[in-house]
VOBA-996606 format. One record per residue: x, y, z of N, C-alpha, C, O in turn. Coordinates in Angstrom, 2 decimals. Layout:
       n.x       n.y       n.z      ca.x      ca.y      ca.z       c.x       c.y       c.z       o.x       o.y       o.z
         X         Y         Z         X         Y         Z         X         Y         Z         X         Y         Z
...
//
This chain:
       n.x       n.y       n.z      ca.x      ca.y      ca.z       c.x       c.y       c.z       o.x       o.y       o.z
      0.83     -1.17      0.00      0.01      0.00     -0.02      0.87      1.25      0.00      0.57      2.23     -0.69
      1.93      1.23      0.78      2.82      2.39      0.83      3.50      2.63     -0.51      3.67      3.78     -0.93
      3.89      1.56     -1.17      4.53      1.72     -2.45      3.59      2.29     -3.51      4.02      3.07     -4.36
      2.33      1.90     -3.46      1.35      2.43     -4.40      1.12      3.91     -4.16      1.08      4.70     -5.11
      0.96      4.29     -2.90      0.78      5.72     -2.58      1.98      6.53     -2.97      1.84      7.66     -3.44
      3.17      5.97     -2.78      4.42      6.66     -3.17      4.48      6.84     -4.66      4.89      7.90     -5.13
      4.09      5.84     -5.40      4.10      5.96     -6.86      3.09      7.01     -7.35      3.37      7.75     -8.29
      1.93      7.06     -6.71      0.93      8.03     -7.11      1.42      9.46     -6.79      1.21     10.37     -7.59
      2.06      9.65     -5.63      2.59     10.96     -5.30      3.65     11.37     -6.28      3.66     12.50     -6.76
      4.56     10.45     -6.58      5.63     10.75     -7.53      5.10     11.02     -8.92      5.54     11.95     -9.59
      4.16     10.21     -9.36      3.59     10.39    -10.70      2.83     11.70    -10.83      2.96     12.40    -11.84
      2.06     12.03     -9.83      1.28     13.30     -9.93      2.20     14.50     -9.83      1.94     15.53    -10.46
      3.28     14.39     -9.03      4.22     15.52     -8.94      4.95     15.72    -10.29      5.12     16.85    -10.75
      5.36     14.64    -10.90      6.00     14.74    -12.21      5.02     15.27    -13.27      5.39     16.08    -14.13
      3.78     14.82    -13.20      2.78     15.30    -14.15      2.53     16.79    -14.00      2.39     17.50    -15.00
      2.48     17.27    -12.76      2.29     18.70    -12.56      3.46     19.53    -13.10      3.26     20.59    -13.69
      4.68     19.01    -12.90      5.85     19.74    -13.37      5.89     19.79    -14.89      6.15     20.83    -15.48
      5.62     18.65    -15.52      5.62     18.56    -16.99      4.53     19.45    -17.55      4.76     20.18    -18.52
      3.34     19.41    -16.95      2.22     20.23    -17.45      2.58     21.70    -17.32      2.32     22.48    -18.24
      3.16     22.11    -16.22      3.50     23.52    -16.03      4.59     23.97    -16.98      4.58     25.11    -17.45
      5.55     23.10    -17.29      6.62     23.45    -18.20      6.12     23.56    -19.66      6.56     24.43    -20.40
      5.21     22.68    -20.04      4.71     22.69    -21.42      3.69     23.77    -21.68      3.68     24.38    -22.75
      2.82     24.00    -20.72      1.71     24.92    -20.95      1.90     26.30    -20.33      1.06     27.18    -20.55
      2.95     26.50    -19.58      3.20     27.77    -18.91      2.04     28.25    -18.09      1.80     29.45    -17.97
      1.31     27.31    -17.52      0.15     27.65    -16.69      0.15     26.76    -15.48      0.93     25.81    -15.37
     -0.73     27.07    -14.57     -0.84     26.21    -13.37     -1.49     24.89    -13.76     -2.35     24.86    -14.64
     -1.09     23.81    -13.11     -1.64     22.51    -13.44     -3.12     22.42    -13.11     -3.62     23.21    -12.30
     -3.81     21.51    -13.72     -5.25     21.37    -13.43     -5.52     20.98    -11.98     -4.68     20.36    -11.32
     -6.69     21.34    -11.52     -7.03     21.10    -10.13     -7.04     19.61     -9.76     -6.75     19.26     -8.62
     -7.37     18.76    -10.72     -7.42     17.32    -10.41     -6.05     16.79    -10.04     -5.95     15.93     -9.16
     -4.98     17.26    -10.67     -3.64     16.81    -10.33     -3.22     17.28     -8.96     -2.56     16.55     -8.21
     -3.58     18.49     -8.62     -3.26     19.03     -7.31     -4.03     18.25     -6.24     -3.48     17.96     -5.17
     -5.29     17.91     -6.52     -6.08     17.14     -5.58     -5.52     15.77     -5.37     -5.46     15.31     -4.23
     -5.11     15.08     -6.42     -4.53     13.76     -6.31     -3.22     13.81     -5.50     -2.97     12.96     -4.64
     -2.41     14.79     -5.78     -1.13     14.91     -5.08     -1.31     15.15     -3.58     -0.69     14.47     -2.76
     -2.14     16.11     -3.25     -2.29     16.44     -1.82     -3.00     15.32     -1.05     -2.68     15.06      0.11
     -3.94     14.65     -1.69     -4.66     13.57     -1.00     -3.74     12.38     -0.74     -3.74     11.83      0.36
     -2.96     11.99     -1.72     -2.07     10.85     -1.51     -0.91     11.20     -0.58     -0.44     10.35      0.18
     -0.44     12.44     -0.64      0.63     12.85      0.28      0.12     12.84      1.72      0.82     12.38      2.62
     -1.09     13.33      1.93     -1.63     13.29      3.31     -1.91     11.87      3.76     -1.82     11.57      4.95
     -2.24     10.98      2.85     -2.41      9.57      3.20     -1.09      8.96      3.63     -1.06      8.20      4.60
     -0.02      9.27      2.94      1.31      8.76      3.32      1.72      9.33      4.68      2.25      8.59      5.51
      1.49     10.59      4.91      1.85     11.19      6.18      1.06     10.53      7.30      1.60     10.28      8.38
     -0.22     10.25      7.06     -1.06      9.63      8.06     -0.59      8.22      8.41     -0.84      7.75      9.52
      0.08      7.56      7.52      0.57      6.21      7.80      1.80      6.22      8.74      2.01      5.28      9.50
      2.59      7.29      8.67      3.84      7.34      9.39      3.80      8.15     10.69      4.68      7.97     11.54
      2.84      9.02     10.86      2.78      9.90     12.04      1.95      9.18     13.11      0.88      8.64     12.84
      2.51      9.19     14.33      1.79      8.60     15.46      0.62      9.49     15.85      0.74     10.72     15.80
     -0.52      8.91     16.25     -1.62      9.75     16.73     -1.23     10.43     18.04     -0.44      9.88     18.81
     -1.77     11.60     18.31     -1.40     12.32     19.53     -1.79     11.59     20.80     -1.17     11.80     21.84
     -2.78     10.73     20.74     -3.23     10.07     21.96     -2.34      8.90     22.39     -2.55      8.33     23.46
     -1.35      8.54     21.54     -0.53      7.38     21.84      0.71      7.71     22.67      1.51      6.81     22.95
      0.88      8.94     23.05      2.09      9.31     23.81      1.93      9.16     25.26      2.86      9.43     26.02
//
């Protein structure tokens, strides 16, 4: 699961960079949504909940 989320984060980040370089515009909202959602999912897997301390 972690490897799939990592691949999605990497793929969407590369897609945003390529899109911005080719079109000289901000990337579409769907790419930003995919990137931020998968990145927050990865962070959620590695960060301990505050109640566990």
